[in-house]
Every structure is written in structure tokens, then in C-alpha cells.
PASEBA-1860 file (N, C-alpha, C; in nm, 3 decimals):
! residues 206
1> XXXXXXXX> 13.466/3.617/15.787/13.443/3.496/15.802/13.382/3.435/15.906 ~ 13.389/3.500/15.969/13.339/3.469/16.142/13.178/3.519/16.093 ~ 13.145/3.620/16.055/12.989/3.638/16.008/12.956/3.556/15.936 ~ 13.017/3.522/15.823/12.964/3.412/15.776/12.938/3.272/15.814 ~ 13.044/3.239/15.894/12.976/3.126/15.985/12.890/3.137/16.067 ~ 12.858/3.260/16.173/12.759/3.298/16.245/12.600/3.278/16.128 ~ 12.611/3.319/16.028/12.501/3.344/15.898/12.454/3.170/15.891 ~ 12.565/3.089/15.856/12.558/2.957/15.831/12.487/2.851/15.954
9> XXXXXXXX> 12.500/2.921/16.086/12.488/2.863/16.173/12.320/2.896/16.231 ~ 12.310/3.008/16.203/12.185/3.062/16.232/12.071/3.014/16.117 ~ 12.100/2.973/15.989/12.026/2.924/15.900/11.997/2.763/15.933 ~ 12.115/2.702/16.005/12.105/2.547/15.993/12.026/2.529/16.117 ~ 12.025/2.644/16.257/11.940/2.612/16.333/11.794/2.607/16.295 ~ 11.770/2.736/16.253/11.628/2.790/16.167/11.576/2.689/16.107 ~ 11.642/2.594/16.068/11.622/2.489/15.956/11.573/2.364/16.074 ~ 11.657/2.325/16.162/11.637/2.270/16.230/11.521/2.266/16.348
17> XXXXXXXX> 11.467/2.402/16.354/11.355/2.434/16.459/11.242/2.327/16.418 ~ 11.188/2.303/16.315/11.104/2.213/16.289/11.110/2.080/16.351 ~ 11.086/2.054/16.463/11.065/1.944/16.532/10.903/1.898/16.552 ~ 10.911/1.754/16.542/10.796/1.706/16.544/10.723/1.745/16.682 ~ 10.589/1.768/16.699/10.530/1.770/16.817/10.449/1.623/16.825 ~ 10.445/1.561/16.932/10.381/1.437/16.956/10.272/1.455/17.056 ~ 10.170/1.440/17.037/10.021/1.436/17.147/9.996/1.283/17.208 ~ 10.019/1.224/17.320/9.988/1.120/17.367/9.865/1.111/17.433
25> XXXXXXXX> 9.812/1.226/17.483/9.680/1.226/17.573/9.688/1.219/17.668 ~ 9.789/1.151/17.743/9.805/1.128/17.884/9.774/1.227/17.967 ~ 9.808/1.333/17.956/9.780/1.426/18.046/9.652/1.504/18.034 ~ 9.545/1.446/17.978/9.445/1.486/17.963/9.298/1.440/18.013 ~ 9.212/1.486/18.074/9.094/1.439/18.186/9.008/1.316/18.063 ~ 8.989/1.243/18.109/8.910/1.119/18.097/8.783/1.165/18.054 ~ 8.720/1.103/17.990/8.581/1.144/17.949/8.503/1.265/17.881 ~ 8.602/1.323/17.829/8.581/1.454/17.765/8.674/1.442/17.642
33> XXXXXXXX> 8.655/1.512/17.548/8.709/1.537/17.416/8.875/1.638/17.459 ~ 8.961/1.589/17.399/9.078/1.664/17.401/9.061/1.822/17.418 ~ 9.108/1.896/17.518/9.120/2.014/17.503/9.234/2.066/17.386 ~ 9.182/2.179/17.313/9.214/2.233/17.209/9.230/2.193/17.090 ~ 9.115/2.069/17.080/9.079/2.018/16.946/8.947/2.034/16.924 ~ 8.906/2.043/16.793/8.780/2.045/16.754/8.706/1.912/16.742 ~ 8.599/1.885/16.845/8.578/1.745/16.804/8.422/1.732/16.727 ~ 8.443/1.717/16.615/8.314/1.718/16.510/8.296/1.632/16.439
41> XXXXXXXX> 8.217/1.655/16.344/8.215/1.577/16.207/8.168/1.649/16.095 ~ 8.220/1.548/15.982/8.161/1.605/15.852/8.033/1.505/15.807 ~ 7.924/1.583/15.768/7.802/1.537/15.725/7.688/1.508/15.882 ~ 7.618/1.433/15.830/7.534/1.400/15.968/7.550/1.312/16.068 ~ 7.467/1.257/16.166/7.514/1.207/16.298/7.567/1.262/16.405 ~ 7.605/1.210/16.498/7.659/1.292/16.580/7.815/1.182/16.622 ~ 7.930/1.228/16.614/8.047/1.171/16.688/8.063/1.174/16.814 ~ 8.159/1.106/16.874/8.142/1.092/17.015/8.331/1.100/17.013
49> XXXXXXXX> 8.396/1.177/17.076/8.537/1.196/17.067/8.539/1.229/17.216 ~ 8.634/1.128/17.290/8.649/1.143/17.430/8.795/1.093/17.474 ~ 8.855/1.136/17.549/8.982/1.075/17.591/8.945/0.933/17.702 ~ 8.998/0.846/17.697/8.955/0.714/17.794/9.072/0.652/17.818 ~ 9.120/0.576/17.944/9.210/0.486/17.981/9.215/0.378/17.918 ~ 9.309/0.332/17.871/9.358/0.218/17.790/9.488/0.152/17.798 ~ 9.487/0.051/17.915/9.593/-0.022/17.978/9.693/-0.106/17.846 ~ 9.643/-0.127/17.718/9.699/-0.156/17.580/9.744/-0.050/17.522
57> XXXXXXXX> 9.750/0.073/17.550/9.773/0.224/17.468/9.919/0.182/17.431 ~ 9.984/0.210/17.321/10.066/0.225/17.302/10.179/0.327/17.376 ~ 10.179/0.422/17.423/10.181/0.507/17.555/10.089/0.522/17.649 ~ 10.113/0.475/17.753/9.983/0.449/17.876/9.969/0.589/17.929 ~ 9.877/0.657/18.007/9.759/0.514/18.007/9.629/0.568/17.944 ~ 9.639/0.700/17.852/9.509/0.722/17.775/9.527/0.680/17.630 ~ 9.423/0.725/17.587/9.381/0.717/17.430/9.268/0.828/17.381 ~ 9.277/0.870/17.260/9.141/0.913/17.209/9.050/0.812/17.148
65> XXXXXXXX> 8.927/0.838/17.180/8.852/0.699/17.160/8.708/0.794/17.053 ~ 8.693/0.731/16.941/8.560/0.786/16.881/8.455/0.652/16.885 ~ 8.352/0.670/16.953/8.235/0.570/16.949/8.122/0.606/16.902 ~ 8.140/0.762/16.871/7.949/0.787/16.793/7.944/0.732/16.664 ~ 7.836/0.777/16.601/7.823/0.723/16.463/7.761/0.885/16.377 ~ 7.848/0.871/16.279/7.825/1.012/16.178/7.887/0.983/16.037 ~ 7.854/1.078/15.979/7.899/1.039/15.810/8.048/0.990/15.824 ~ 8.128/1.103/15.858/8.254/1.162/15.907/8.315/1.216/16.029
73> XXXXXXXX> 8.348/1.117/16.155/8.377/1.185/16.259/8.536/1.244/16.236 ~ 8.548/1.390/16.288/8.682/1.411/16.266/8.707/1.484/16.412 ~ 8.825/1.485/16.456/8.879/1.559/16.550/9.023/1.631/16.517 ~ 9.010/1.779/16.530/9.106/1.841/16.461/9.166/1.906/16.574 ~ 9.335/1.917/16.552/9.394/1.993/16.643/9.383/2.181/16.612 ~ 9.327/2.231/16.714/9.333/2.330/16.634/9.427/2.458/16.667 ~ 9.529/2.441/16.684/9.635/2.513/16.703/9.779/2.514/16.575 ~ 9.694/2.440/16.495/9.814/2.370/16.368/9.769/2.443/16.266
81> XXXXXXXX> 9.873/2.463/16.198/9.850/2.551/16.044/10.008/2.514/15.972 ~ 9.992/2.390/15.877/10.068/2.344/15.805/10.062/2.335/15.642 ~ 10.158/2.370/15.583/10.150/2.358/15.444/10.218/2.231/15.371 ~ 10.355/2.228/15.456/10.437/2.114/15.429/10.483/2.029/15.555 ~ 10.492/1.908/15.536/10.560/1.850/15.666/10.485/1.715/15.647 ~ 10.448/1.658/15.788/10.409/1.510/15.778/10.312/1.519/15.926 ~ 10.194/1.439/15.894/10.102/1.366/15.985/10.128/1.260/16.063 ~ 10.103/1.170/16.160/10.110/1.031/16.197/10.046/1.029/16.317
89> XXXXXXXX> 9.969/0.915/16.281/9.923/0.853/16.427/9.888/0.678/16.426 ~ 9.908/0.661/16.526/9.871/0.511/16.605/9.722/0.515/16.620 ~ 9.687/0.407/16.549/9.525/0.380/16.556/9.504/0.247/16.597 ~ 9.360/0.211/16.642/9.322/0.040/16.655/9.176/0.091/16.617 ~ 9.159/0.012/16.527/9.001/0.007/16.466/8.962/-0.157/16.559 ~ 8.829/-0.109/16.641/8.798/-0.160/16.771/8.644/-0.272/16.695 ~ 8.587/-0.195/16.624/8.443/-0.262/16.626/8.380/-0.156/16.510 ~ 8.237/-0.223/16.467/8.162/-0.126/16.341/8.146/-0.198/16.245
97> XXXXXXXX> 8.003/-0.232/16.221/7.959/-0.333/16.106/7.984/-0.245/15.975 ~ 7.960/-0.123/15.952/7.968/-0.051/15.847/8.110/-0.031/15.801 ~ 8.200/0.020/15.895/8.303/0.045/15.894/8.400/0.025/16.006 ~ 8.543/-0.015/15.977/8.617/0.001/16.097/8.750/0.088/16.016 ~ 8.768/0.218/16.056/8.841/0.264/16.011/8.932/0.404/16.077 ~ 9.025/0.411/16.047/9.109/0.505/16.110/9.212/0.577/16.014 ~ 9.192/0.740/16.065/9.289/0.807/15.926/9.350/0.934/16.006 ~ 9.428/0.981/15.912/9.480/1.112/15.942/9.438/1.221/15.836
105> XXXXXXXX> 9.397/1.353/15.898/9.341/1.442/15.794/9.457/1.557/15.776 ~ 9.460/1.633/15.673/9.593/1.750/15.704/9.534/1.872/15.595 ~ 9.614/1.968/15.598/9.546/2.100/15.503/9.395/2.141/15.520 ~ 9.339/2.090/15.683/9.239/2.119/15.677/9.179/2.263/15.700 ~ 9.096/2.281/15.626/9.012/2.453/15.624/8.931/2.435/15.720 ~ 8.835/2.353/15.714/8.714/2.326/15.819/8.663/2.219/15.834 ~ 8.561/2.172/15.857/8.520/2.021/15.885/8.475/1.946/15.764 ~ 8.451/2.040/15.635/8.397/1.978/15.556/8.496/1.993/15.430
113> XXXXXXXX> 8.633/2.054/15.466/8.750/2.047/15.326/8.856/2.022/15.401 ~ 8.909/1.908/15.317/9.051/1.892/15.375/9.079/1.734/15.309 ~ 9.239/1.697/15.333/9.260/1.563/15.267/9.248/1.445/15.389 ~ 9.237/1.331/15.332/9.246/1.231/15.407/9.341/1.125/15.367 ~ 9.408/1.031/15.415/9.477/0.926/15.437/9.406/0.825/15.535 ~ 9.350/0.728/15.506/9.272/0.633/15.597/9.333/0.455/15.543 ~ 9.326/0.383/15.645/9.308/0.243/15.648/9.183/0.174/15.674 ~ 9.143/0.072/15.621/9.053/0.006/15.687/9.013/-0.130/15.706
121> XXXXXXXX> 8.946/-0.146/15.824/8.983/-0.290/15.858/8.888/-0.400/15.767 ~ 8.769/-0.332/15.755/8.658/-0.420/15.676/8.712/-0.462/15.534 ~ 8.754/-0.342/15.505/8.781/-0.343/15.353/8.937/-0.400/15.279 ~ 9.019/-0.384/15.391/9.158/-0.437/15.365/9.225/-0.353/15.300 ~ 9.204/-0.214/15.298/9.282/-0.085/15.209/9.323/0.001/15.280 ~ 9.419/0.075/15.226/9.451/0.197/15.247/9.403/0.301/15.105 ~ 9.361/0.432/15.145/9.307/0.522/15.041/9.339/0.661/15.086 ~ 9.364/0.750/14.981/9.383/0.903/14.992/9.271/0.959/14.929
129> XXXXXXXX> 9.179/1.094/14.985/9.099/1.135/14.914/9.151/1.294/14.938 ~ 9.004/1.379/14.870/9.018/1.493/14.911/8.883/1.511/14.944 ~ 8.811/1.572/15.041/8.701/1.613/15.081/8.680/1.737/15.040 ~ 8.582/1.810/14.967/8.559/1.932/14.933/8.386/1.950/14.948 ~ 8.374/2.044/15.005/8.241/2.060/15.048/8.137/1.955/15.111 ~ 8.214/1.866/15.208/8.163/1.789/15.285/8.159/1.627/15.179 ~ 8.181/1.650/15.048/8.182/1.543/14.959/8.330/1.478/14.926 ~ 8.336/1.341/15.002/8.474/1.287/14.979/8.486/1.170/14.846
137> XXXXXXXX> 8.598/1.240/14.767/8.646/1.137/14.678/8.791/1.100/14.686 ~ 8.793/0.972/14.659/8.967/0.900/14.641/9.018/0.924/14.504 ~ 9.130/0.964/14.546/9.230/0.956/14.409/9.326/0.847/14.426 ~ 9.353/0.763/14.513/9.444/0.675/14.498/9.429/0.560/14.626 ~ 9.401/0.421/14.589/9.373/0.322/14.688/9.468/0.210/14.674 ~ 9.516/0.131/14.764/9.590/0.008/14.743/9.513/-0.087/14.847 ~ 9.508/-0.226/14.816/9.485/-0.327/14.850/9.630/-0.360/14.986 ~ 9.572/-0.374/15.092/9.660/-0.430/15.212/9.580/-0.484/15.321
145> XXXXXXXX> 9.661/-0.607/15.400/9.611/-0.600/15.532/9.579/-0.529/15.620 ~ 9.456/-0.501/15.706/9.454/-0.413/15.798/9.360/-0.459/15.913 ~ 9.444/-0.517/16.003/9.364/-0.614/16.100/9.302/-0.529/16.210 ~ 9.205/-0.587/16.258/9.129/-0.546/16.343/9.175/-0.554/16.468 ~ 9.148/-0.478/16.591/9.155/-0.527/16.741/9.356/-0.530/16.714 ~ 9.436/-0.468/16.637/9.563/-0.430/16.643/9.594/-0.292/16.616 ~ 9.701/-0.250/16.696/9.740/-0.125/16.657/9.798/-0.110/16.559 ~ 9.785/0.003/16.493/9.863/0.034/16.330/9.927/0.180/16.310
153> XXXXXXXX> 10.009/0.198/16.250/10.088/0.342/16.229/10.052/0.363/16.101 ~ 9.984/0.481/16.097/9.959/0.559/15.957/10.034/0.722/15.966 ~ 10.063/0.766/15.830/10.151/0.870/15.814/10.168/0.916/15.684 ~ 10.158/1.055/15.681/10.129/1.067/15.544/10.254/1.234/15.521 ~ 10.329/1.212/15.441/10.422/1.317/15.417/10.408/1.369/15.293 ~ 10.399/1.541/15.298/10.307/1.613/15.215/10.381/1.757/15.191 ~ 10.392/1.742/15.064/10.482/1.891/15.020/10.446/1.946/14.870 ~ 10.402/2.046/14.871/10.324/2.103/14.738/10.208/2.015/14.725
161> XXXXXXXX> 10.192/1.931/14.561/10.086/1.832/14.562/10.112/1.722/14.589 ~ 10.254/1.699/14.616/10.273/1.541/14.656/10.261/1.500/14.782 ~ 10.213/1.364/14.769/10.171/1.310/14.884/10.247/1.165/14.909 ~ 10.271/1.109/15.034/10.338/0.962/15.037/10.262/0.948/15.170 ~ 10.205/0.825/15.165/10.141/0.738/15.270/10.225/0.617/15.301 ~ 10.242/0.622/15.467/10.330/0.518/15.460/10.228/0.421/15.572 ~ 10.198/0.290/15.587/10.115/0.214/15.691/10.193/0.116/15.726 ~ 10.193/0.123/15.841/10.329/-0.007/15.925/10.437/0.008/15.891
169> XXXXXXXX> 10.490/0.113/15.861/10.640/0.147/15.826/10.633/0.109/15.674 ~ 10.581/0.075/15.610/10.523/0.028/15.450/10.512/0.138/15.369 ~ 10.566/0.209/15.267/10.564/0.334/15.166/10.416/0.247/15.070 ~ 10.306/0.305/15.112/10.194/0.203/15.012/10.132/0.315/14.914 ~ 10.121/0.451/14.929/10.085/0.520/14.807/10.185/0.640/14.806 ~ 10.192/0.649/14.677/10.236/0.798/14.631/10.143/0.873/14.517 ~ 10.105/1.005/14.564/9.991/1.072/14.450/9.997/1.208/14.493 ~ 9.946/1.279/14.380/9.959/1.433/14.366/9.793/1.437/14.342
177> XXXXXXXX> 9.781/1.603/14.388/9.646/1.657/14.379/9.660/1.790/14.422 ~ 9.586/1.886/14.369/9.590/2.019/14.353/9.470/2.068/14.461 ~ 9.372/2.006/14.536/9.256/2.074/14.567/9.328/2.135/14.683 ~ 9.405/2.128/14.752/9.421/2.244/14.868/9.555/2.272/14.864 ~ 9.597/2.393/14.839/9.768/2.420/14.806/9.787/2.440/14.921 ~ 9.705/2.551/14.989/9.729/2.639/15.121/9.737/2.552/15.284 ~ 9.799/2.640/15.342/9.805/2.560/15.474/9.704/2.540/15.524 ~ 9.700/2.434/15.640/9.586/2.396/15.714/9.616/2.346/15.831
185> XXXXXXXX> 9.504/2.281/15.898/9.526/2.242/16.059/9.514/2.066/16.030 ~ 9.553/1.985/16.073/9.576/1.877/16.121/9.506/1.794/16.209 ~ 9.472/1.637/16.192/9.364/1.585/16.291/9.380/1.459/16.265 ~ 9.250/1.383/16.313/9.230/1.224/16.311/9.058/1.194/16.233 ~ 9.054/1.106/16.172/8.933/1.077/16.108/8.843/0.949/16.127 ~ 8.736/0.927/16.121/8.670/0.763/16.090/8.605/0.794/16.023 ~ 8.489/0.708/15.994/8.379/0.690/15.931/8.287/0.582/15.998 ~ 8.173/0.652/15.992/8.039/0.584/16.000/8.042/0.545/16.187
193> XXXXXXXX> 8.029/0.402/16.175/7.989/0.351/16.304/8.143/0.314/16.352 ~ 8.228/0.318/16.275/8.376/0.310/16.352/8.436/0.315/16.483 ~ 8.437/0.232/16.569/8.474/0.244/16.707/8.656/0.243/16.677 ~ 8.711/0.359/16.690/8.860/0.337/16.684/8.914/0.459/16.810 ~ 9.048/0.402/16.834/9.137/0.439/16.929/9.259/0.493/16.860 ~ 9.294/0.618/16.921/9.427/0.676/16.859/9.509/0.702/16.967 ~ 9.656/0.738/16.924/9.699/0.771/17.046/9.878/0.794/16.986 ~ 9.954/0.876/17.023/10.079/0.917/16.957/10.037/1.003/16.831
201> XXXXXX> 9.971/1.073/16.842/9.946/1.172/16.747/10.075/1.277/16.709 ~ 10.151/1.276/16.596/10.264/1.318/16.576/10.258/1.422/16.460 ~ 10.310/1.530/16.442/10.311/1.607/16.323/10.424/1.736/16.331 ~ 10.443/1.780/16.219/10.569/1.852/16.187/10.568/1.928/16.037 ~ 10.593/2.068/16.048/10.560/2.136/15.927/10.726/2.133/15.890 ~ 10.749/2.191/15.748/10.884/2.195/15.717/10.925/2.348/15.710
END
């Protein structure tokens, strides 16, 4: 009986080990990309990812800022490998004539193959996509107000081929897709000339 109790405790502890990790960028050097991240882009152009000070950050003093121009700027946390779990970020769209977008990416195989959920302040929508070989294809979208110059929270829970997108605490999309069944990295994403700030990047596997 004692052995059984110990086994149950061990299983419970192992199940509870998957505690969320949060990156708030506050202990990182400003003026450079975050260490341990791949700061790059999908497609053409040149993304510019850098840690900057921001007195209005959700967790002061630093944020991650994207201010370059590229097809899809991406910043990938290099030491992650999640199949099922969640990814969440706080983001603020600041500027951009073509787009003012912020998003999270998951099951990232490389800079050209991954899932995205993103919110766009110029289009007032939240959309989920897969990007395969650098080509982005939407598979579900919903109209919802996305304010520029305001901090928002975007989260995706993923398990198998099922995805749930939550925006500012409201569940906005439930979708399925089979493109990337295997584990991959997580990160953040913007589009085109979007100037976007990110903070409190959280993730956990199951």
C-alpha cells in the first residue's frame, strides 16, 4: 500500500512538472536581440529585433521590439521543443502603414515552417495560419477589435490537431489542422512594416 501511495505521488509530481516559463526580457541587454533567440524573418526584407526600455511595459523595464521591414519577422526561442501545451504573449501594435500585427508561433520547424495566431490592429481581426515553405495560409479568422497603441494578450492552447486561440481573455477561435503534428519551437511574429512591442512571453508543454 505504501509503495502504491509513493507511485501515485511520483506520477502526480511528474504530471505537475510542466510549469509555465515566462520571459519578460528585463534582465537582457538593451539594443540587441534577446540571447538564446533566433531573430530572423520568413521571406525577404530585414527584421530588426531588439530589447528596449519601455516605461509603459506590463513588466518593467524592458520589452522586445520589432521595427524592421520584412515579409514576416519572426523571433524564435531556440531552446524550446513543445508538441502539446500553450504559448502566450502580451503585445502592443505601435505603428505600420501596411500592417500593425503581433502574433505567436508554435511547432516551429524552422523560419519557413510553423503555425501562427496573430491579431491585426488595421484589420481588426484574429487569424490562425500555417506557414509551409514560407507560404502563409489562413484556416480560420474572426473579426474583433484590436486597438493600436494598447497592450493585448494573445494565447494559443494546442493539443494534437486541435488549437484554441484566446485574445484579451476571450476564446475567439477553435480550429484543427494536420500540417505540423510534431514538436517544435515557440516564438513571436509580426508582418511587413509592423512596429510591435512584446512582453511577458509564456509557454509550457503538457
